[in-house]
Backbone as CSV, one residue per row, in Angstrom:
resi,resn,N_x,N_y,N_z,CA_x,CA_y,CA_z,C_x,C_y,C_z
1,MET,19.005,-2.645,4.220,17.766,-3.334,3.941,17.461,-3.199,2.442
2,GLU,17.034,-4.273,1.843,16.674,-4.270,0.429,15.390,-3.476,0.202
3,ASP,15.277,-2.888,-0.962,14.103,-2.086,-1.282,12.820,-2.916,-1.240
4,ASP,12.884,-4.161,-1.738,11.716,-5.047,-1.697,11.291,-5.313,-0.256
5,ASP,12.263,-5.368,0.652,11.954,-5.598,2.064,11.138,-4.440,2.637
6,VAL,11.440,-3.232,2.203,10.693,-2.060,2.674,9.231,-2.193,2.253
7,VAL,9.008,-2.570,1.009,7.637,-2.746,0.520,6.954,-3.832,1.339
8,GLY,7.642,-4.923,1.600,7.083,-6.018,2.390,6.736,-5.603,3.804
9,GLU,7.597,-4.815,4.412,7.335,-4.350,5.779,6.131,-3.414,5.827
10,VAL,6.052,-2.514,4.867,4.905,-1.603,4.823,3.632,-2.406,4.566
11,TYR,3.723,-3.380,3.681,2.570,-4.241,3.394,2.100,-4.946,4.668
12,ALA,3.029,-5.551,5.368,2.686,-6.295,6.587,2.087,-5.382,7.657
13,GLY,2.579,-4.168,7.734,2.125,-3.274,8.778,0.899,-2.445,8.445
14,CYS,0.603,-2.293,7.153,-0.433,-1.326,6.771,-1.553,-1.872,5.902
15,PHE,-1.397,-3.043,5.335,-2.402,-3.541,4.390,-3.794,-3.555,5.011
16,ASN,-3.932,-4.182,6.158,-5.260,-4.294,6.770,-5.858,-2.931,7.103
17,GLY,-5.066,-2.038,7.635,-5.564,-0.712,7.975,-6.015,0.064,6.754
18,LEU,-5.261,-0.043,5.667,-5.648,0.632,4.440,-6.946,0.044,3.878
19,VAL,-7.080,-1.268,3.954,-8.310,-1.907,3.483,-9.498,-1.433,4.312
20,VAL,-9.341,-1.383,5.619,-10.435,-0.933,6.495,-10.834,0.497,6.142
21,GLN,-9.858,1.367,5.914,-10.163,2.751,5.554,-10.945,2.828,4.248
22,LEU,-10.505,2.090,3.253,-11.205,2.119,1.973,-12.563,1.450,2.052
23,TYR,-12.659,0.407,2.845,-13.953,-0.252,3.027,-14.955,0.712,3.652
24,ALA,-14.496,1.498,4.602,-15.367,2.493,5.230,-15.843,3.524,4.212
25,MET,-15.006,3.813,3.239,-15.367,4.805,2.225,-16.250,4.219,1.125
26,THR,-15.987,2.966,0.743,-16.674,2.388,-0.409,-17.838,1.479,-0.042
27,GLY,-17.766,0.863,1.146,-18.776,-0.108,1.531,-18.634,-1.433,0.809
28,ASP,-17.545,-1.612,0.092,-17.313,-2.836,-0.684,-15.949,-3.402,-0.313
29,LEU,-15.940,-4.479,0.451,-14.681,-5.061,0.933,-13.805,-5.522,-0.220
30,HIS,-14.389,-6.180,-1.200,-13.603,-6.676,-2.334,-12.943,-5.515,-3.088
31,GLU,-13.691,-4.456,-3.324,-13.146,-3.284,-4.014,-12.006,-2.664,-3.197
32,ALA,-12.186,-2.586,-1.899,-11.148,-2.023,-1.031,-9.877,-2.868,-1.088
33,GLN,-10.025,-4.175,-1.003,-8.867,-5.069,-1.066,-8.148,-4.945,-2.410
34,GLU,-8.913,-4.898,-3.488,-8.331,-4.775,-4.826,-7.555,-3.467,-4.981
35,ALA,-8.117,-2.377,-4.503,-7.465,-1.073,-4.631,-6.142,-1.036,-3.863
36,VAL,-6.146,-1.566,-2.663,-4.911,-1.580,-1.866,-3.886,-2.502,-2.515
37,GLN,-4.340,-3.639,-3.001,-3.433,-4.575,-3.686,-2.794,-3.891,-4.898
38,GLU,-3.579,-3.173,-5.672,-3.054,-2.470,-6.844,-2.028,-1.414,-6.456
39,ALA,-2.256,-0.736,-5.354,-1.290,0.262,-4.891,0.048,-0.394,-4.554
40,PHE,0.002,-1.558,-3.928,1.247,-2.260,-3.606,1.922,-2.815,-4.855
41,VAL,1.161,-3.190,-5.850,1.749,-3.635,-7.110,2.531,-2.479,-7.737
42,ARG,1.964,-1.269,-7.690,2.683,-0.097,-8.203,3.952,0.162,-7.396
43,ALA,3.883,-0.057,-6.096,5.077,0.121,-5.254,6.156,-0.881,-5.641
44,LEU,5.749,-2.098,-5.933,6.721,-3.128,-6.318,7.300,-2.894,-7.704
45,ALA,6.617,-2.101,-8.516,7.137,-1.794,-9.844,8.408,-0.943,-9.760
46,ASP,8.527,-0.164,-8.702,9.721,0.671,-8.497,10.052,0.701,-6.997
47,PRO,10.526,-0.423,-6.465,10.746,-0.507,-5.017,11.802,0.456,-4.493
48,GLN,12.773,0.814,-5.325,13.796,1.760,-4.862,13.158,3.120,-4.606
49,ARG,12.335,3.581,-5.525,11.658,4.870,-5.347,10.748,4.817,-4.123
50,PHE,10.012,3.723,-3.970,9.109,3.563,-2.838,9.888,3.607,-1.523
51,ALA,11.033,2.948,-1.485,11.844,2.902,-0.269,12.390,4.277,0.107
52,GLU,12.524,5.171,-0.865,13.068,6.496,-0.605,12.009,7.515,-0.174
53,LEU,10.742,7.141,-0.230,9.673,8.072,0.139,9.726,8.406,1.625
54,ASP,9.416,9.649,1.946,9.348,10.059,3.346,8.148,9.436,4.048
55,ASN,7.046,9.291,3.323,5.820,8.743,3.907,5.175,7.779,2.902
56,PRO,5.649,6.530,2.880,5.130,5.584,1.892,3.642,5.273,2.065
57,VAL,3.128,5.333,3.272,1.704,5.063,3.497,0.857,6.156,2.858
58,ALA,1.299,7.391,2.960,0.586,8.493,2.303,0.590,8.296,0.797
59,TRP,1.710,7.850,0.252,1.798,7.579,-1.184,0.798,6.495,-1.576
60,LEU,0.691,5.456,-0.764,-0.265,4.378,-1.049,-1.689,4.895,-1.000
61,ARG,-2.002,5.718,-0.034,-3.359,6.269,0.075,-3.708,7.132,-1.123
62,ARG,-2.745,7.860,-1.604,-2.975,8.746,-2.736,-3.168,7.963,-4.026
63,GLY,-2.467,6.825,-4.125,-2.462,6.018,-5.337,-3.770,5.729,-5.881
């Protein structure tokens, strides 16, 4: 599987859940969406490293 595919799969499976979590914390849907989007942009900057992570969702949450 290509490294970009890993990022895409995590995005498809986790984007909404991450947004909901951040929305619950911030109370601002737009801010939550932007923060999660930025985390995925960082993942796409180095997809090989992202694909090698043991827990990519935890990495996104920390971002």
